[in-house]
N, C-alpha and C positions, 0 to 999 in steps of 0.2 A: 741255017744255024747248025752247028756241029752237034751230032748226037751225044747224049749224056751216056758215059760208059756205065754198064751195069754188070760186067762180068766179074769173075772171082778175083782177078788181079786188081780191079778197081776197089773191091771190097777190102782186099788186103791193104791197099794203099791208104784207105780211109782209117784203118786201125793202126797204121804203122807209126805215126807220131807218138801216141801215148805209150806204145809198146817199146819204142826206142828210148823214150824219155831223154831226148836230146835237149840240152840247155846251152844256148850260146852265151858267151861272155865277150862283150865288146871291150877291147882294151886300148887301142891306139887309133888316133886320127893323124895321118902322116902327110906332110907337105914336103916334097923334094924337088929340087932342080939341079941341073948339071950332073957331074959325077956323084953318085951316091950308092951306098950299099948298107943294108940293114940285116944284121945277123940275128937269127932266132934259134935258141937252144932247143933241144929235144924236150917234149912235154911228158909229164907223168902218164902212166897207163890210164886209159879212159878219156884222155883229152886229145882233140884233133885241131891243130891250128888252121885258120883260114884267112884268106885275104880277099878283099873286095876292091877292085880297081874302079874308082869313080871318075878319074880324069887322067889323061895321058897314057903312058905305057911303062911297063917294067919287065924284068926278067927274073924268074925264080929258078934257083939251083938247089937240087937235092942230090946227095951223094949217090953215085952210080947210075943216076938218071940223066938223060940229055937235058940241057937248059930249055926252059919253056918261056916263050914270049907271051905276055898278057897285055890286053888293051882295055880301054874304058868299057865298063859293063861286064868284064869277065870276073868270075868267082873261082877261086882254087881252094880245095880242101885237102889236107894231108891226114887221112884217117889213122895212120900208124904213129902220128905224133913226132915225126922225125925232125932232127935239126935241119935247118935250111937257111938260105939267104935270098933276099930280094934286092934288086938294084936296077940301075939304068941300063945295064948290059954292056957298058963300054969297056969294062975291065980296068978303068982308070983309077980305081981305089975308092976311098970313102968320101973324098971331096970336102966341102966346107963342114965345120963342126955342126952336130945336130943338137939343137936346144930342146929341152923337154920341160913341159909345165902341165899342171892340172887344168883340165877343161871340162867342167861338169863331172860326169861319171867316167871319163876316159882321160888318157894322157894325150897331149898334143905334142907331136914331134915334128920339127921343121929345121931345114938348113937354109931357109930363105926368109926374107922379111916381107916380100910381096907375094903376088899370085904365083903359085907353083906350076911347074910343068906337069908334075904327077901328084895325084892324091890317092892314097890307099887307106882303107879301113882294115885294121888287123884285130883278130880276136881268136878265140878257141871255142870249140864245141865239146861239151861234156856228154859222153855216152853213159847211161845208167847201167846198173847191173843186169843180170839175166839176159834176155834177148838183146837189150841195148848193148851189153858188153860183148855179145857175140858178133854183132854186125861189123864193127871196125876190123875184126880179124878176117872177115870174108870180103872186105873191100880192097881195092888196089891201093898202091902207095900214094897215088895222086888222082883226084877227081877234078875236072875242069868243066865249068858250065859257061858257055859263051852266050852273049846277048844276040841271039839269032833265031830264026824260025818262028813257029807259032807263038812261043812264049816270050818273045823279045820285048813286047810292050809291057807285060807284067813284070818281067825281071827288071827292066829299066825303071819302072815306077817304084818298085820296092827299094831299089838301090838309092834312088833320089830321095825317097822318104826317110830311109835310114840316115843318109847324109844330112838332111835338113834337121832331123831331131838331134843328132850329135853336134852339128854346127851351132845350133841356137842354144843348146844346153838349158832348155826350159824345164820347169817343174814336171816331173814324170817322164822326161825325155829318155832316160836310161831304160825304163821298163818298156816304153813304146818301141824304142829302137831294137831292144832285145827280141820282142815279139815279132817285129818285122824281119829281123835277121833269122829267126827260127823258121819262118815261112820260106825265106829265100833259100836257106840251106836244105830244108826238106825238099824243095823243088830240085836242087842239085842232086840230092840222094835219090829221089824218085827217078829223075832222068837217067841216072846211071843204072839203077836197079831194073828199069824197064828194058834197057838195051843190053846189059851184060848177062851172059848165060848163068853164071853163078848167082847173080843178084835176082834174076827173074825166077830162078828155082826157089830161092829163099821166099820170095813173095808168094809163090804158089803153095809152098809148104805152110806159110802163115795163113793162107786163105781157107784152109780146111781145119776144122776144130780138132780132129784127132792128131794130125801132124803138128799143128801149132802147139798143142798141149805137150807133146813129146819133145818138141824143139826147146821149149822153155826148160824142161827137166834136164835135157842134155847140156844146155848152156850153163845151168846152175851146178851140175855135178858131172862133168865129163870124165872124171876119174873113176866113177862107179864101174863095176864089172858088168857092163851091160850085155845082155843076151837078147836074142830076138824075142824070146818069151817075155822078158822083163820090159822090153820096149813096147810090145803089144799091150801088156797089162797097163803100162803107164798111159798109153794112148786110148785105152778103153775100147779096143777093137781086137779082132782076131789077127793072128800072124799073117794070114793070107791077105786080109784087107789092108794091113799096114804095108806089106810089100807092094801091093798094087798101087797104093796111094803114093809111096815114095818113087816108084818107077814112073808114075804118071807125072809127078811134079818135078822131080829132079833127075830122072833117068838113071837112078842108082838104087841098089838095095839098101835097106836101112843101115846095116852094119858097115857097108862101104862108105855111106854118107858119114857115119860116126867116125871112121878113120880119117876121112878128109877134114872133118870138123876139128878133131883133136890136133891134127898137124897144123891147121890154120891158126888155131888158138896158140899153139906152141910158137909158131912163127911170129905172131903178134907179141907174145911175151918176150921173145928174144930181142925184138926191136925196141921194146918199151921198158925193159927192166934189166937190172944187174943180177937177177936171181941165178943161182948155179944151175947148170944143165940138169943135174940129177933131180933137183926140186921141180923144175919145169916138166921134166919127164913124168914125175909122179903126179903132178897137178893135172895133167891131161890124160892120165890113164895108162902109162907104161910102167911095167914092173921093174925095168932096169934102164939105165942110161944107154947101154949098148943097143938094146932093142929099139929104143927111141931114135938113136942116131942112125941105125940102119933104115928105119921106116922114113925118117926125114930125108935121108940121102936118096932113097928111091923116088920120093915125091917131088923134091925140089932140085936134085942134082948137086946139092951142097950138104956138108955136115952142119949140125947146129951151130958150132963155134964159128965156122966160116960165114954162115948166114948172119950171125950177130955182128961180125966184123964188117961185113958189107953194109948192113943197115945202120951201124953206129961206128963209123970209122974213127971217131975221136974218143970213143968210150974206152 
């Protein structure tokens, strides 16, 4: 039997769900065959669309990213809430018209009258404020979880259970399916956070009381004129202790982490809102738009306006 994890990372993962306050919203059960394409507009800030492929295969396209093929059992999450399209990948267009009707708590979308080649469950994940609002800014544009490895059986069982609840549309199905989807998406986030350098750093910071306390404050008020003294006071530790904790968990000094955090939050705001650049600069703690632009260029190799056009080509 596999040993039960007891380290700090496991403790952080245990507390991650309530801290993130993620709430899934299941929206569509889709049946498609032949040429098909489904367009999904950008989501408001704080919402991340996801797709669960329960049968067949499809391809997802996001601006400036290479197309990605998905198969049965795959889950894809777009933390930045970007506009995207899913389809059969043939490039043959939209195909037969899609009919939409209510089916319990979700919409049923189909371009076939019989058994489909592909079935997809579509929805969106809502990240709460505070730490929950910070996490999508630190995540990549796309997270994919494949049905493979040690977790394959659990992933497959969750997907089948979600599908059954939505398909039968019984009393209480919406709540049960949403809870199952929450578990599935937390598994996807956990898998990413455990393997991604920035994600694992976040978990380690959340696993220590002092750094977790400070992280909440930084997320809620990134524009504050933070100094090392102010950060140590917020964390209820000495400056030296705080520096050691950040270097141990993230490999960075606290103020360097703050700079990275501010720029990540700004990048997220650029991709998910139409707010003027000056307002975004002020919201994340820069006194001028020019200072913000220079820092953003150094970090990402693009100016803020260019980054927004890449992330939102139709905006």
